[in-house]
MDAnalysis code that builds the backbone (N, CA, C; Angstrom):
import MDAnalysis as mda
import numpy as np

u = mda.Universe.empty(168, n_residues=56, atom_resindex=np.repeat(np.arange(56), 3), trajectory=True)
u.add_TopologyAttr("name", ["N", "CA", "C"] * 56)
u.add_TopologyAttr("resid", np.arange(1, 57))
u.add_TopologyAttr("resname", ["LEU", "ALA", "GLU", "PHE", "VAL", "LYS", "LYS", "ARG", "ASP", "LYS", "ARG", "VAL", "ILE", "ASP", "MET", "GLN", "MET", "LYS", "ARG", "SER", "VAL", "GLU", "MET", "GLU", "LYS", "LYS", "ARG", "GLU", "GLU", "GLU", "ARG", "VAL", "LYS", "LYS", "ALA", "GLU", "MET", "ALA", "ARG", "LEU", "LYS", "ALA", "GLU", "ARG", "ALA", "ARG", "ALA", "TYR", "GLU", "GLU", "PRO", "GLU", "TRP", "THR", "LYS", "VAL"])
u.atoms.positions = np.array([
    [10.541, -10.052, -33.947],
    [9.324, -9.568, -34.595],
    [8.173, -9.479, -33.591],
    [8.058, -10.475, -32.718],
    [6.973, -10.475, -31.738],
    [7.086, -9.278, -30.800],
    [8.294, -8.943, -30.393],
    [8.488, -7.792, -29.504],
    [8.073, -6.500, -30.198],
    [8.406, -6.370, -31.475],
    [8.038, -5.182, -32.247],
    [6.521, -5.066, -32.345],
    [5.860, -6.188, -32.601],
    [4.401, -6.179, -32.712],
    [3.776, -5.849, -31.362],
    [4.310, -6.390, -30.280],
    [3.782, -6.113, -28.941],
    [3.850, -4.628, -28.620],
    [4.939, -3.984, -29.017],
    [5.103, -2.563, -28.728],
    [4.057, -1.727, -29.443],
    [3.600, -2.182, -30.606],
    [2.675, -1.389, -31.410],
    [1.213, -1.816, -31.244],
    [0.966, -2.955, -30.617],
    [-0.401, -3.465, -30.469],
    [-1.140, -2.655, -29.408],
    [-2.289, -2.124, -29.767],
    [-3.056, -1.280, -28.850],
    [-3.530, -2.060, -27.624],
    [-3.862, -3.332, -27.795],
    [-4.321, -4.130, -26.654],
    [-3.225, -4.266, -25.605],
    [-2.006, -4.486, -26.058],
    [-0.878, -4.622, -25.135],
    [-0.631, -3.299, -24.425],
    [-0.671, -2.208, -25.181],
    [-0.458, -0.885, -24.584],
    [-1.548, -0.579, -23.566],
    [-2.812, -0.913, -23.915],
    [-3.920, -0.680, -22.985],
    [-3.752, -1.495, -21.706],
    [-3.327, -2.750, -21.836],
    [-3.132, -3.591, -20.654],
    [-2.005, -3.046, -19.777],
    [-0.937, -2.551, -20.403],
    [0.159, -1.974, -19.624],
    [-0.312, -0.745, -18.870],
    [-1.106, 0.092, -19.524],
    [-1.632, 1.288, -18.866],
    [-2.543, 0.896, -17.709],
    [-3.416, -0.075, -17.957],
    [-4.344, -0.531, -16.922],
    [-3.572, -1.101, -15.729],
    [-2.557, -1.906, -16.025],
    [-1.759, -2.515, -14.965],
    [-1.022, -1.452, -14.155],
    [-0.481, -0.445, -14.837],
    [0.251, 0.599, -14.116],
    [-0.695, 1.413, -13.234],
    [-1.905, 1.671, -13.718],
    [-2.892, 2.397, -12.907],
    [-3.271, 1.570, -11.684],
    [-3.482, 0.266, -11.881],
    [-3.828, -0.607, -10.758],
    [-2.691, -0.673, -9.738],
    [-1.462, -0.750, -10.212],
    [-0.321, -0.805, -9.299],
    [-0.205, 0.490, -8.507],
    [-0.429, 1.622, -9.161],
    [-0.377, 2.913, -8.476],
    [-1.466, 2.989, -7.407],
    [-2.654, 2.516, -7.750],
    [-3.767, 2.516, -6.799],
    [-3.442, 1.612, -5.607],
    [-2.875, 0.446, -5.891],
    [-2.522, -0.496, -4.834],
    [-1.450, 0.098, -3.917],
    [-0.451, 0.769, -4.515],
    [0.600, 1.409, -3.718],
    [0.016, 2.482, -2.809],
    [-0.911, 3.270, -3.344],
    [-1.547, 4.328, -2.559],
    [-2.345, 3.730, -1.398],
    [-3.110, 2.660, -1.672],
    [-3.867, 2.000, -0.610],
    [-2.930, 1.442, 0.455],
    [-1.828, 0.870, 0.029],
    [-0.853, 0.307, 0.972],
    [-0.252, 1.407, 1.847],
    [0.026, 2.562, 1.250],
    [0.577, 3.689, 2.006],
    [-0.429, 4.182, 3.044],
    [-1.695, 4.280, 2.649],
    [-2.735, 4.729, 3.574],
    [-2.904, 3.717, 4.704],
    [-2.890, 2.438, 4.363],
    [-3.042, 1.388, 5.371],
    [-1.871, 1.417, 6.361],
    [-0.666, 1.625, 5.849],
    [0.520, 1.677, 6.703],
    [0.447, 2.869, 7.658],
    [-0.011, 4.019, 7.148],
    [-0.147, 5.204, 7.993],
    [-1.196, 4.971, 9.074],
    [-2.285, 4.324, 8.723],
    [-3.343, 4.028, 9.698],
    [-2.829, 3.077, 10.780],
    [-2.064, 2.068, 10.380],
    [-1.510, 1.129, 11.362],
    [-0.546, 1.846, 12.305],
    [0.267, 2.741, 11.784],
    [1.197, 3.490, 12.625],
    [0.430, 4.375, 13.604],
    [-0.658, 4.982, 13.126],
    [-1.465, 5.836, 13.990],
    [-2.097, 5.007, 15.111],
    [-2.628, 3.837, 14.782],
    [-3.235, 2.983, 15.798],
    [-2.198, 2.505, 16.813],
    [-1.009, 2.178, 16.339],
    [0.053, 1.721, 17.236],
    [0.440, 2.832, 18.210],
    [0.570, 4.058, 17.699],
    [0.912, 5.191, 18.557],
    [-0.211, 5.465, 19.553],
    [-1.445, 5.324, 19.106],
    [-2.588, 5.550, 19.993],
    [-2.613, 4.518, 21.117],
    [-2.347, 3.259, 20.778],
    [-2.306, 2.215, 21.800],
    [-1.169, 2.462, 22.790],
    [-0.031, 2.931, 22.297],
    [1.110, 3.198, 23.168],
    [0.791, 4.340, 24.131],
    [0.078, 5.360, 23.655],
    [-0.296, 6.475, 24.533],
    [-1.305, 6.040, 25.585],
    [-2.194, 5.127, 25.222],
    [-3.257, 4.708, 26.135],
    [-2.777, 3.651, 27.136],
    [-1.561, 3.175, 26.977],
    [-1.066, 2.105, 27.833],
    [-0.875, 2.594, 29.261],
    [-1.352, 1.795, 30.193],
    [-1.115, 2.071, 31.610],
    [-0.452, 0.851, 32.222],
    [0.515, 1.094, 33.099],
    [1.188, -0.020, 33.748],
    [0.228, -0.691, 34.719],
    [0.344, -1.991, 34.869],
    [-0.493, -2.678, 35.858],
    [-0.180, -2.163, 37.268],
    [-1.145, -2.261, 38.139],
    [-1.014, -1.751, 39.507],
    [0.146, -2.422, 40.254],
    [0.342, -3.713, 40.044],
    [1.359, -4.436, 40.798],
    [2.781, -4.074, 40.390],
    [2.983, -3.375, 39.281],
    [4.338, -2.998, 38.888],
    [4.743, -1.640, 39.450],
    [3.778, -0.898, 39.943],
    [4.090, 0.431, 40.474],
    [4.707, 0.306, 41.856],
    [5.663, 1.193, 42.136],
    [6.351, 1.151, 43.426],
    [5.820, 2.236, 44.326],
])
């Protein structure tokens, strides 16, 4: 009975919608952050110069 009531209760439905929107937003932020970290890593790799003492 409790499960049936939960499915029909507007507060529960609203919380599920809110939670799903927040999770989607969090996933999007995580994707953007990951792309930024990859870009910074590639930029650092391009800017890397070997120390003078390692050159022959």
